[in-house]
MIDRENMAR-420782 format. One record per residue (C-alpha): residue in three letters; residue number from 1; x, y, z. Coordinates in steps of 0.25 Angstrom, whole numbers, m for minus. Layout:
<atom residuo="ALA" num="NUM" u="X" v="Y" w="Z"/>
...
This chain:
<atom residuo="UNK" num="1" u="119" v="91" w="14"/>
<atom residuo="UNK" num="2" u="113" v="97" w="26"/>
<atom residuo="UNK" num="3" u="102" v="90" w="34"/>
<atom residuo="UNK" num="4" u="92" v="100" w="28"/>
<atom residuo="UNK" num="5" u="96" v="96" w="14"/>
<atom residuo="UNK" num="6" u="95" v="81" w="17"/>
<atom residuo="UNK" num="7" u="81" v="82" w="22"/>
<atom residuo="UNK" num="8" u="77" v="91" w="10"/>
<atom residuo="UNK" num="9" u="83" v="81" w="1"/>
<atom residuo="UNK" num="10" u="74" v="70" w="8"/>
<atom residuo="UNK" num="11" u="61" v="79" w="7"/>
<atom residuo="UNK" num="12" u="54" v="69" w="m2"/>
<atom residuo="UNK" num="13" u="54" v="59" w="9"/>
<atom residuo="UNK" num="14" u="50" v="68" w="19"/>
<atom residuo="UNK" num="15" u="38" v="72" w="10"/>
<atom residuo="UNK" num="16" u="33" v="58" w="12"/>
<atom residuo="UNK" num="17" u="26" v="63" w="25"/>
<atom residuo="UNK" num="18" u="11" v="62" w="25"/>
<atom residuo="UNK" num="19" u="1" v="74" w="26"/>
<atom residuo="UNK" num="20" u="m14" v="76" w="25"/>
<atom residuo="UNK" num="21" u="m19" v="75" w="10"/>
<atom residuo="UNK" num="22" u="m4" v="73" w="7"/>
<atom residuo="UNK" num="23" u="m3" v="88" w="7"/>
<atom residuo="UNK" num="24" u="12" v="88" w="11"/>
<atom residuo="UNK" num="25" u="11" v="101" w="18"/>
<atom residuo="UNK" num="26" u="26" v="102" w="23"/>
<atom residuo="UNK" num="27" u="35" v="112" w="17"/>
<atom residuo="UNK" num="28" u="50" v="109" w="22"/>
<atom residuo="UNK" num="29" u="58" v="122" w="22"/>
<atom residuo="UNK" num="30" u="73" v="119" w="22"/>
<atom residuo="UNK" num="31" u="83" v="128" w="30"/>
<atom residuo="UNK" num="32" u="97" v="127" w="33"/>
<atom residuo="UNK" num="33" u="96" v="119" w="46"/>
<atom residuo="UNK" num="34" u="81" v="116" w="47"/>
<atom residuo="UNK" num="35" u="69" v="112" w="39"/>
<atom residuo="UNK" num="36" u="56" v="119" w="42"/>
<atom residuo="UNK" num="37" u="43" v="111" w="39"/>
<atom residuo="UNK" num="38" u="33" v="121" w="34"/>
<atom residuo="UNK" num="39" u="19" v="119" w="29"/>
<atom residuo="UNK" num="40" u="15" v="122" w="15"/>
<atom residuo="UNK" num="41" u="2" v="130" w="17"/>
<atom residuo="UNK" num="42" u="m4" v="125" w="3"/>
<atom residuo="UNK" num="43" u="m4" v="111" w="9"/>
<atom residuo="UNK" num="44" u="m12" v="113" w="21"/>
<atom residuo="UNK" num="45" u="m26" v="107" w="23"/>
<atom residuo="UNK" num="46" u="m33" v="119" w="30"/>
<atom residuo="UNK" num="47" u="m47" v="112" w="28"/>
<atom residuo="UNK" num="48" u="m45" v="98" w="31"/>
<atom residuo="UNK" num="49" u="m34" v="101" w="41"/>
<atom residuo="UNK" num="50" u="m38" v="114" w="47"/>
<atom residuo="UNK" num="51" u="m30" v="112" w="60"/>
<atom residuo="UNK" num="52" u="m17" v="108" w="53"/>
<atom residuo="UNK" num="53" u="m17" v="94" w="60"/>
<atom residuo="UNK" num="54" u="m14" v="86" w="47"/>
<atom residuo="UNK" num="55" u="m4" v="97" w="43"/>
<atom residuo="UNK" num="56" u="4" v="96" w="55"/>
<atom residuo="UNK" num="57" u="4" v="81" w="55"/>
<atom residuo="UNK" num="58" u="9" v="81" w="41"/>
<atom residuo="UNK" num="59" u="20" v="91" w="44"/>
<atom residuo="UNK" num="60" u="24" v="82" w="56"/>
<atom residuo="UNK" num="61" u="24" v="70" w="47"/>
<atom residuo="UNK" num="62" u="34" v="77" w="37"/>
<atom residuo="UNK" num="63" u="43" v="81" w="49"/>
<atom residuo="UNK" num="64" u="44" v="67" w="54"/>
<atom residuo="UNK" num="65" u="47" v="62" w="40"/>
<atom residuo="UNK" num="66" u="58" v="73" w="39"/>
<atom residuo="UNK" num="67" u="64" v="68" w="52"/>
<atom residuo="UNK" num="68" u="63" v="53" w="47"/>
<atom residuo="UNK" num="69" u="70" v="57" w="34"/>
<atom residuo="UNK" num="70" u="81" v="65" w="42"/>
<atom residuo="UNK" num="71" u="84" v="54" w="51"/>
<atom residuo="UNK" num="72" u="86" v="44" w="40"/>
<atom residuo="UNK" num="73" u="95" v="54" w="33"/>
<atom residuo="UNK" num="74" u="103" v="54" w="46"/>
<atom residuo="UNK" num="75" u="100" v="69" w="49"/>
<atom residuo="UNK" num="76" u="98" v="74" w="63"/>
<atom residuo="UNK" num="77" u="85" v="82" w="62"/>
<atom residuo="UNK" num="78" u="73" v="85" w="71"/>
<atom residuo="UNK" num="79" u="60" v="93" w="71"/>
<atom residuo="UNK" num="80" u="58" v="107" w="77"/>
<atom residuo="UNK" num="81" u="46" v="115" w="79"/>
<atom residuo="UNK" num="82" u="41" v="121" w="66"/>
<atom residuo="UNK" num="83" u="42" v="110" w="62"/>
<atom residuo="UNK" num="84" u="57" v="111" w="58"/>
<atom residuo="UNK" num="85" u="68" v="100" w="55"/>
<atom residuo="UNK" num="86" u="80" v="104" w="62"/>
<atom residuo="UNK" num="87" u="94" v="98" w="66"/>
<atom residuo="UNK" num="88" u="94" v="88" w="78"/>
<atom residuo="UNK" num="89" u="104" v="81" w="87"/>
<atom residuo="UNK" num="90" u="100" v="67" w="83"/>
<atom residuo="UNK" num="91" u="93" v="60" w="71"/>
<atom residuo="UNK" num="92" u="78" v="59" w="72"/>
<atom residuo="UNK" num="93" u="75" v="45" w="78"/>
<atom residuo="UNK" num="94" u="64" v="38" w="70"/>
<atom residuo="UNK" num="95" u="62" v="24" w="66"/>
<atom residuo="UNK" num="96" u="57" v="28" w="52"/>
<atom residuo="UNK" num="97" u="64" v="30" w="39"/>
<atom residuo="UNK" num="98" u="62" v="36" w="25"/>
<atom residuo="UNK" num="99" u="58" v="22" w="21"/>
<atom residuo="UNK" num="100" u="46" v="23" w="31"/>
<atom residuo="UNK" num="101" u="42" v="37" w="25"/>
<atom residuo="UNK" num="102" u="42" v="32" w="11"/>
<atom residuo="UNK" num="103" u="34" v="19" w="15"/>
<atom residuo="UNK" num="104" u="23" v="26" w="22"/>
<atom residuo="UNK" num="105" u="10" v="26" w="15"/>
<atom residuo="UNK" num="106" u="m4" v="31" w="17"/>
<atom residuo="UNK" num="107" u="m14" v="21" w="12"/>
<atom residuo="UNK" num="108" u="m29" v="25" w="10"/>
<atom residuo="UNK" num="109" u="m34" v="12" w="4"/>
<atom residuo="UNK" num="110" u="m39" v="m1" w="11"/>
<atom residuo="UNK" num="111" u="m32" v="m7" w="22"/>
<atom residuo="UNK" num="112" u="m31" v="m21" w="27"/>
<atom residuo="UNK" num="113" u="m39" v="m24" w="39"/>
<atom residuo="UNK" num="114" u="m31" v="m24" w="52"/>
<atom residuo="UNK" num="115" u="m29" v="m15" w="64"/>
<atom residuo="UNK" num="116" u="m15" v="m8" w="68"/>
<atom residuo="UNK" num="117" u="m10" v="m18" w="78"/>
<atom residuo="UNK" num="118" u="m4" v="m15" w="91"/>
<atom residuo="UNK" num="119" u="10" v="m18" w="87"/>
<atom residuo="UNK" num="120" u="9" v="m7" w="76"/>
<atom residuo="UNK" num="121" u="2" v="3" w="86"/>
<atom residuo="UNK" num="122" u="13" v="1" w="96"/>
<atom residuo="UNK" num="123" u="23" v="5" w="85"/>
<atom residuo="UNK" num="124" u="16" v="19" w="84"/>
<atom residuo="UNK" num="125" u="19" v="31" w="92"/>
<atom residuo="UNK" num="126" u="9" v="34" w="103"/>
<atom residuo="UNK" num="127" u="m4" v="42" w="100"/>
<atom residuo="UNK" num="128" u="m10" v="33" w="90"/>
<atom residuo="UNK" num="129" u="m25" v="28" w="91"/>
<atom residuo="UNK" num="130" u="m31" v="17" w="84"/>
<atom residuo="UNK" num="131" u="m45" v="16" w="79"/>
<atom residuo="UNK" num="132" u="m52" v="5" w="71"/>
<atom residuo="UNK" num="133" u="m55" v="9" w="57"/>
<atom residuo="UNK" num="134" u="m70" v="5" w="58"/>
<atom residuo="UNK" num="135" u="m72" v="14" w="70"/>
<atom residuo="UNK" num="136" u="m69" v="26" w="61"/>
<atom residuo="UNK" num="137" u="m78" v="22" w="49"/>
<atom residuo="UNK" num="138" u="m89" v="32" w="52"/>
<atom residuo="UNK" num="139" u="m80" v="43" w="56"/>
<atom residuo="UNK" num="140" u="m72" v="42" w="43"/>
<atom residuo="UNK" num="141" u="m85" v="44" w="35"/>
<atom residuo="UNK" num="142" u="m88" v="56" w="43"/>
<atom residuo="UNK" num="143" u="m74" v="62" w="41"/>
<atom residuo="UNK" num="144" u="m74" v="59" w="27"/>
<atom residuo="UNK" num="145" u="m88" v="66" w="25"/>
<atom residuo="UNK" num="146" u="m82" v="78" w="32"/>
<atom residuo="UNK" num="147" u="m70" v="78" w="23"/>
<atom residuo="UNK" num="148" u="m77" v="77" w="10"/>
<atom residuo="UNK" num="149" u="m89" v="85" w="15"/>
<atom residuo="UNK" num="150" u="m81" v="97" w="20"/>
<atom residuo="UNK" num="151" u="m78" v="106" w="8"/>
<atom residuo="UNK" num="152" u="m65" v="112" w="12"/>
<atom residuo="UNK" num="153" u="m59" v="98" w="16"/>
<atom residuo="UNK" num="154" u="m64" v="91" w="4"/>
<atom residuo="UNK" num="155" u="m58" v="102" w="m5"/>
<atom residuo="UNK" num="156" u="m45" v="101" w="2"/>
<atom residuo="UNK" num="157" u="m45" v="86" w="0"/>
<atom residuo="UNK" num="158" u="m48" v="87" w="m14"/>
<atom residuo="UNK" num="159" u="m37" v="97" w="m16"/>
<atom residuo="UNK" num="160" u="m27" v="86" w="m11"/>
<atom residuo="UNK" num="161" u="m32" v="75" w="m19"/>
<atom residuo="UNK" num="162" u="m25" v="70" w="m31"/>
<atom residuo="UNK" num="163" u="m35" v="60" w="m37"/>
<atom residuo="UNK" num="164" u="m28" v="58" w="m51"/>
<atom residuo="UNK" num="165" u="m14" v="56" w="m55"/>
<atom residuo="UNK" num="166" u="m17" v="68" w="m65"/>
<atom residuo="UNK" num="167" u="m18" v="77" w="m52"/>
<atom residuo="UNK" num="168" u="m6" v="87" w="m53"/>
<atom residuo="UNK" num="169" u="m2" v="84" w="m39"/>
<atom residuo="UNK" num="170" u="m4" v="69" w="m39"/>
<atom residuo="UNK" num="171" u="10" v="66" w="m36"/>
<atom residuo="UNK" num="172" u="13" v="78" w="m27"/>
<atom residuo="UNK" num="173" u="3" v="78" w="m15"/>
<atom residuo="UNK" num="174" u="m11" v="75" w="m10"/>
<atom residuo="UNK" num="175" u="m20" v="63" w="m10"/>
<atom residuo="UNK" num="176" u="m20" v="55" w="m23"/>
<atom residuo="UNK" num="177" u="m30" v="45" w="m28"/>
<atom residuo="UNK" num="178" u="m20" v="33" w="m25"/>
<atom residuo="UNK" num="179" u="m16" v="38" w="m11"/>
<atom residuo="UNK" num="180" u="m31" v="38" w="m8"/>
<atom residuo="UNK" num="181" u="m33" v="24" w="m14"/>
<atom residuo="UNK" num="182" u="m43" v="29" w="m24"/>
<atom residuo="UNK" num="183" u="m46" v="22" w="m37"/>
<atom residuo="UNK" num="184" u="m46" v="31" w="m49"/>
<atom residuo="UNK" num="185" u="m62" v="31" w="m49"/>
<atom residuo="UNK" num="186" u="m62" v="35" w="m34"/>
<atom residuo="UNK" num="187" u="m52" v="46" w="m36"/>
<atom residuo="UNK" num="188" u="m60" v="52" w="m48"/>
<atom residuo="UNK" num="189" u="m73" v="52" w="m40"/>
<atom residuo="UNK" num="190" u="m66" v="58" w="m28"/>
<atom residuo="UNK" num="191" u="m60" v="69" w="m37"/>
<atom residuo="UNK" num="192" u="m73" v="72" w="m43"/>
<atom residuo="UNK" num="193" u="m81" v="73" w="m30"/>
<atom residuo="UNK" num="194" u="m70" v="83" w="m24"/>
<atom residuo="UNK" num="195" u="m69" v="91" w="m37"/>
<atom residuo="UNK" num="196" u="m84" v="94" w="m37"/>
<atom residuo="UNK" num="197" u="m84" v="95" w="m22"/>
<atom residuo="UNK" num="198" u="m95" v="106" w="m20"/>
<atom residuo="UNK" num="199" u="m105" v="97" w="m28"/>
<atom residuo="UNK" num="200" u="m101" v="84" w="m23"/>
<atom residuo="UNK" num="201" u="m102" v="88" w="m9"/>
<atom residuo="UNK" num="202" u="m116" v="93" w="m11"/>
<atom residuo="UNK" num="203" u="m119" v="79" w="m17"/>
<atom residuo="UNK" num="204" u="m115" v="72" w="m4"/>
<atom residuo="UNK" num="205" u="m102" v="66" w="m11"/>
<atom residuo="UNK" num="206" u="m93" v="69" w="1"/>
<atom residuo="UNK" num="207" u="m102" v="59" w="10"/>
<atom residuo="UNK" num="208" u="m100" v="49" w="m1"/>
<atom residuo="UNK" num="209" u="m85" v="50" w="m1"/>
<atom residuo="UNK" num="210" u="m85" v="49" w="14"/>
<atom residuo="UNK" num="211" u="m93" v="36" w="13"/>
<atom residuo="UNK" num="212" u="m84" v="30" w="3"/>
<atom residuo="UNK" num="213" u="m73" v="30" w="13"/>
<atom residuo="UNK" num="214" u="m81" v="24" w="24"/>
<atom residuo="UNK" num="215" u="m75" v="10" w="21"/>
<atom residuo="UNK" num="216" u="m61" v="15" w="23"/>
<atom residuo="UNK" num="217" u="m62" v="11" w="38"/>
<atom residuo="UNK" num="218" u="m71" v="m1" w="37"/>
<atom residuo="UNK" num="219" u="m61" v="m12" w="41"/>
<atom residuo="UNK" num="220" u="m54" v="m16" w="53"/>
<atom residuo="UNK" num="221" u="m42" v="m7" w="54"/>
<atom residuo="UNK" num="222" u="m35" v="4" w="61"/>
<atom residuo="UNK" num="223" u="m36" v="19" w="61"/>
<atom residuo="UNK" num="224" u="m24" v="26" w="69"/>
<atom residuo="UNK" num="225" u="m25" v="40" w="75"/>
<atom residuo="UNK" num="226" u="m14" v="49" w="79"/>
<atom residuo="UNK" num="227" u="m17" v="56" w="92"/>
<atom residuo="UNK" num="228" u="m12" v="70" w="96"/>
<atom residuo="UNK" num="229" u="m2" v="68" w="107"/>
<atom residuo="UNK" num="230" u="0" v="78" w="119"/>
<atom residuo="UNK" num="231" u="10" v="89" w="116"/>
<atom residuo="UNK" num="232" u="12" v="84" w="101"/>
<atom residuo="UNK" num="233" u="11" v="94" w="90"/>
<atom residuo="UNK" num="234" u="5" v="90" w="77"/>
<atom residuo="UNK" num="235" u="18" v="90" w="69"/>
<atom residuo="UNK" num="236" u="23" v="80" w="79"/>
<atom residuo="UNK" num="237" u="10" v="72" w="78"/>
<atom residuo="UNK" num="238" u="13" v="72" w="63"/>
<atom residuo="UNK" num="239" u="27" v="66" w="65"/>
<atom residuo="UNK" num="240" u="20" v="55" w="74"/>
<atom residuo="UNK" num="241" u="10" v="52" w="64"/>
<atom residuo="UNK" num="242" u="20" v="50" w="53"/>
<atom residuo="UNK" num="243" u="28" v="41" w="63"/>
<atom residuo="UNK" num="244" u="15" v="33" w="65"/>
<atom residuo="UNK" num="245" u="13" v="31" w="50"/>
<atom residuo="UNK" num="246" u="27" v="27" w="48"/>
<atom residuo="UNK" num="247" u="26" v="17" w="59"/>
<atom residuo="UNK" num="248" u="13" v="11" w="53"/>
<atom residuo="UNK" num="249" u="20" v="10" w="39"/>
<atom residuo="UNK" num="250" u="31" v="2" w="45"/>
<atom residuo="UNK" num="251" u="20" v="m8" w="49"/>
<atom residuo="UNK" num="252" u="15" v="m9" w="35"/>
<atom residuo="UNK" num="253" u="3" v="0" w="39"/>
<atom residuo="UNK" num="254" u="m2" v="12" w="30"/>
<atom residuo="UNK" num="255" u="m11" v="24" w="35"/>
<atom residuo="UNK" num="256" u="m23" v="31" w="30"/>
<atom residuo="UNK" num="257" u="m25" v="45" w="36"/>
<atom residuo="UNK" num="258" u="m40" v="48" w="39"/>
<atom residuo="UNK" num="259" u="m38" v="63" w="43"/>
<atom residuo="UNK" num="260" u="m52" v="66" w="41"/>
<atom residuo="UNK" num="261" u="m56" v="59" w="54"/>
<atom residuo="UNK" num="262" u="m48" v="69" w="61"/>
<atom residuo="UNK" num="263" u="m52" v="81" w="52"/>
<atom residuo="UNK" num="264" u="m67" v="79" w="53"/>
<atom residuo="UNK" num="265" u="m71" v="85" w="66"/>
<atom residuo="UNK" num="266" u="m82" v="75" w="69"/>
<atom residuo="UNK" num="267" u="m73" v="63" w="67"/>
<atom residuo="UNK" num="268" u="m61" v="69" w="74"/>
<atom residuo="UNK" num="269" u="m68" v="70" w="87"/>
<atom residuo="UNK" num="270" u="m73" v="56" w="87"/>
<atom residuo="UNK" num="271" u="m59" v="51" w="83"/>
<atom residuo="UNK" num="272" u="m53" v="59" w="95"/>
<atom residuo="UNK" num="273" u="m63" v="52" w="104"/>
<atom residuo="UNK" num="274" u="m60" v="39" w="98"/>
<atom residuo="UNK" num="275" u="m45" v="40" w="100"/>
<atom residuo="UNK" num="276" u="m45" v="48" w="113"/>
<atom residuo="UNK" num="277" u="m36" v="58" w="107"/>
<atom residuo="UNK" num="278" u="m34" v="69" w="97"/>
<atom residuo="UNK" num="279" u="m32" v="63" w="83"/>
<atom residuo="UNK" num="280" u="m22" v="69" w="74"/>
<atom residuo="UNK" num="281" u="m22" v="59" w="63"/>
<atom residuo="UNK" num="282" u="m30" v="47" w="59"/>
<atom residuo="UNK" num="283" u="m26" v="36" w="49"/>
<atom residuo="UNK" num="284" u="m30" v="22" w="45"/>
<atom residuo="UNK" num="285" u="m19" v="12" w="46"/>
<atom residuo="UNK" num="286" u="m17" v="m2" w="40"/>
<atom residuo="UNK" num="287" u="m12" v="m10" w="29"/>
<atom residuo="UNK" num="288" u="m16" v="m5" w="15"/>
<atom residuo="UNK" num="289" u="m22" v="m15" w="5"/>
<atom residuo="UNK" num="290" u="m17" v="m7" w="m6"/>
<atom residuo="UNK" num="291" u="m3" v="m1" w="m6"/>
<atom residuo="UNK" num="292" u="m4" v="14" w="m4"/>
<atom residuo="UNK" num="293" u="3" v="23" w="m14"/>
<atom residuo="UNK" num="294" u="14" v="33" w="m11"/>
<atom residuo="UNK" num="295" u="8" v="47" w="m9"/>
<atom residuo="UNK" num="296" u="12" v="59" w="m17"/>
<atom residuo="UNK" num="297" u="22" v="69" w="m12"/>
<atom residuo="UNK" num="298" u="28" v="82" w="m18"/>
<atom residuo="UNK" num="299" u="41" v="80" w="m23"/>
<atom residuo="UNK" num="300" u="39" v="66" w="m28"/>
<atom residuo="UNK" num="301" u="30" v="69" w="m40"/>
<atom residuo="UNK" num="302" u="42" v="68" w="m50"/>
<atom residuo="UNK" num="303" u="44" v="54" w="m46"/>
<atom residuo="UNK" num="304" u="29" v="50" w="m46"/>
<atom residuo="UNK" num="305" u="25" v="40" w="m56"/>
<atom residuo="UNK" num="306" u="14" v="43" w="m66"/>
<atom residuo="UNK" num="307" u="0" v="35" w="m64"/>
């Protein structure tokens, strides 16, 4: 079996890479002696991610996952512009394994109080800034109001929500009620609000939804920010983001992306000033009080357990 065929056989593990709204925008194309990582245009987020920042970060995370999987298989593979996976002289050097990929979780529920300590931060790659959670309470409310109050962004979010196990794509992609740590009642309310969005927007419900998330950061904890590095493209930044999340997971820490803080123009500017750099990704970090669920992935629906 060629190295391309071996990577293709392990594609289900590679697909555990993270992506905005769990869109899984990658489309690997397998050739004789290379793998091209293309983008599925139907899985872009043109309204919430108009610059393609999150798209590039997700593609980078997928590339890094493929390299980790290839290394564990004993294959000599590297990444080339495109991006493409191509033969290399040596196996990719990484401390991470497929077990780390499988164990990584996003946790959007409550976290135990506590900051990320210096020993953990020292184990991360350069280019990470830390902000206390309470410092971002007001800005998160502003960003949430922007997200729920901007029609195109809210509709795009609605299209990727899977708020009931009866949704036909519940075990395939998107953000499920369980992944969002919503009760059945909360999921039904959110679904109804977004279904009737033109009406509920006029009634001011987006502001109420934003206010409901204000307590998310009202505890003593950490938000980490991935900063742009000189000369680094966003695909490479996505690879660095995945390595950061895997390193945090090894310390028993989960992450919760708060991309709206970077997407919203008002809060993005304030965050850049706060961290003295260009934020590419922002995420809450901590020890979840409730065990996070495994997110859905295409190709795994046949083995998914019914609710």
